[in-house]
C-alpha positions as CSV (number, residue, x, y, z in Angstrom):
1,X,-0.1,0.1,0.1
2,X,1.4,3.4,-1.0
3,X,1.8,5.9,1.9
4,X,-0.6,8.9,2.5
5,X,0.8,11.5,0.0
6,X,0.5,9.3,-2.9
7,X,-3.2,8.8,-2.3
8,X,-5.8,11.6,-2.2
9,X,-5.8,12.8,1.5
10,X,-9.1,13.3,3.4
11,X,-9.6,16.5,5.2
12,X,-8.1,16.6,8.6
13,X,-10.7,16.1,11.4
14,X,-9.4,18.1,14.2
15,X,-5.9,16.9,13.7
16,X,-3.5,19.9,14.6
17,X,0.2,18.9,14.0
18,X,2.8,20.6,16.3
19,X,6.4,21.8,15.9
20,X,8.9,19.9,17.8
21,X,11.4,22.0,19.9
22,X,14.5,21.5,21.8
23,X,15.8,23.7,24.6
24,X,14.5,26.0,27.2
25,X,11.4,28.0,26.0
26,X,12.8,30.9,28.2
27,X,16.1,31.0,26.2
28,X,17.1,34.3,24.9
29,X,17.5,33.1,21.5
30,X,14.7,31.5,19.4
31,X,15.7,29.7,16.3
32,X,13.0,28.3,13.9
33,X,14.5,26.1,11.3
34,X,12.6,25.4,8.0
35,X,14.0,22.2,6.5
36,X,13.1,19.2,4.4
37,X,14.3,15.6,5.2
38,X,15.1,15.3,1.5
39,X,17.2,18.5,1.2
40,X,20.7,17.9,0.6
41,X,21.7,21.3,2.0
42,X,19.7,20.6,5.1
43,X,21.5,17.3,5.6
44,X,24.9,19.2,5.3
45,X,23.8,21.8,7.9
46,X,22.8,18.9,10.3
47,X,26.2,17.1,9.5
48,X,28.4,20.2,10.0
49,X,26.6,22.4,12.3
50,X,23.6,21.1,14.1
51,X,25.5,19.0,16.7
52,X,27.6,22.0,17.9
53,X,24.4,24.2,17.8
54,X,22.9,21.6,20.0
55,X,25.8,21.2,22.5
56,X,27.0,24.8,22.7
57,X,23.8,26.8,22.6
58,X,20.6,24.7,23.0
59,X,21.8,22.4,25.8
60,X,23.3,25.4,27.7
61,X,19.9,27.2,27.8
62,X,21.0,29.9,25.2
63,X,18.8,28.7,22.4
64,X,15.3,27.4,22.1
65,X,15.1,25.5,18.6
66,X,12.0,24.8,16.6
67,X,12.1,22.5,13.7
68,X,9.5,23.2,10.9
69,X,9.4,20.6,8.4
70,X,9.0,21.4,4.7
71,X,7.5,18.9,2.2
72,X,8.7,19.4,-1.3
73,X,8.2,15.8,-2.2
74,X,6.4,12.8,-0.9
75,X,9.6,11.1,0.5
76,X,10.1,14.1,2.7
77,X,6.5,13.9,4.0
78,X,6.9,10.1,4.6
79,X,10.2,10.8,6.5
80,X,8.3,13.3,8.7
81,X,5.6,10.8,9.4
82,X,8.1,8.3,10.5
83,X,9.9,10.8,12.6
84,X,6.5,11.9,14.2
85,X,5.6,8.3,14.7
86,X,8.0,8.1,17.6
87,X,6.5,10.9,19.5
88,X,8.2,13.6,21.7
89,X,10.7,11.0,23.1
90,X,12.0,9.8,19.6
91,X,11.3,12.7,17.1
92,X,14.7,14.3,17.4
93,X,16.7,10.9,17.5
94,X,14.9,9.7,14.3
95,X,15.4,13.3,12.8
96,X,19.1,12.9,13.3
97,X,19.1,9.4,11.7
98,X,17.1,10.8,8.5
99,X,19.7,13.5,8.1
100,X,22.7,11.3,8.7
101,X,21.4,8.5,6.4
102,X,19.6,10.7,3.9
103,X,21.6,9.5,0.7
104,X,20.8,5.9,1.8
105,X,17.0,6.0,2.6
106,X,16.1,8.7,0.0
107,X,18.3,7.4,-2.9
108,X,15.9,5.1,-4.6
109,X,13.6,5.8,-7.6
110,X,11.3,3.0,-6.2
111,X,8.8,4.6,-3.7
112,X,8.3,1.1,-1.9
113,X,12.1,0.9,-1.5
114,X,12.1,4.3,0.3
115,X,9.3,3.2,2.4
116,X,11.2,0.1,3.4
117,X,14.3,2.3,4.0
118,X,12.3,4.7,6.3
119,X,11.0,1.6,8.1
120,X,14.5,0.4,8.8
121,X,15.3,3.7,10.5
122,X,12.2,3.5,12.4
123,X,13.0,0.1,13.6
124,X,16.4,1.2,14.5
125,X,14.6,3.8,16.8
126,X,12.4,1.0,18.3
127,X,9.2,1.6,16.4
128,X,7.1,-1.3,15.4
129,X,6.0,-2.1,11.8
130,X,2.3,-1.8,12.5
131,X,2.7,1.6,14.2
132,X,4.8,2.9,11.3
133,X,2.1,1.6,8.8
134,X,-0.6,3.3,10.7
135,X,1.5,6.5,10.7
136,X,2.3,6.3,7.0
137,X,-1.2,5.7,6.1
138,X,-2.9,8.3,8.4
139,X,-4.3,10.5,5.7
140,X,-5.8,13.1,8.0
141,X,-2.3,13.6,9.6
142,X,-0.7,13.9,6.2
143,X,-3.1,16.5,5.1
144,X,-2.9,18.4,8.2
145,X,0.8,18.4,8.0
146,X,0.8,19.7,4.5
147,X,-1.8,22.4,5.2
148,X,0.4,23.6,8.2
149,X,3.5,23.6,6.1
150,X,2.0,25.6,3.3
151,X,0.4,28.1,5.9
152,X,3.7,28.7,7.6
153,X,5.9,28.6,4.6
154,X,3.8,31.2,2.9
155,X,3.2,33.4,6.2
156,X,6.9,33.6,6.7
157,X,7.9,34.1,3.1
158,X,10.3,31.2,3.0
159,X,11.7,30.5,-0.4
160,X,14.0,27.5,0.2
161,X,15.5,25.1,2.6
162,X,17.2,25.4,5.0
163,X,15.9,28.8,6.2
164,X,16.4,30.0,9.7
165,X,14.6,32.7,11.7
166,X,17.0,33.7,14.5
167,X,15.0,35.9,16.9
168,X,12.9,36.8,14.0
169,X,15.3,37.7,11.5
170,X,15.6,35.4,8.3
171,X,18.8,33.8,7.3
172,X,19.6,31.3,4.5
173,X,21.9,28.3,4.7
174,X,25.1,29.0,6.6
175,X,28.2,27.4,8.1
176,X,28.6,26.9,11.8
177,X,31.1,29.7,12.1
178,X,28.5,32.2,10.5
179,X,25.8,30.8,12.7
180,X,28.0,31.2,15.9
181,X,28.7,34.7,15.0
182,X,25.0,35.5,14.7
183,X,24.2,33.8,17.8
184,X,27.1,35.5,19.8
185,X,26.1,38.9,18.6
186,X,22.4,38.2,19.8
187,X,23.9,37.1,23.1
188,X,25.9,40.3,23.3
189,X,22.8,42.5,23.2
190,X,21.7,40.9,26.5
């Protein structure tokens, strides 16, 4: 059976997806990242900068980080459905695996192979096949995610991924050194 995006999605009946966040909501710096699980630039940012951002700023209480998923294609939506299938406790762990293994899971032209690749990641995170099948085929959740993505993407004027809003100011893809300079300048204003 093909996952939700490949089928006509039914209207969401009271399903309101949420953004996943890390760090203290009281942190002085708020970062909102718009990223797609299939975006190679997002994967590169994750590989080269995200770990240091997390250890040096998020875990130290300086940054509250919000992930806003972008769905340019069905593979990206399916990846998000798998990440969300793990709930709050597993979302960012699956998020990390999706980016670090992006070439492997998203590299097939065969949609069913991609689904199997995503399930392999889900299994590594402790998800059961039945739960993943339910998540992948939840048309209402898929539709609600797409609607939320489109609303946020348009409202914020995002043109590509990754896009970052740091204390409300928009930035495009950057190196860790560039990000660190922006964050340290924000902290200096306190």
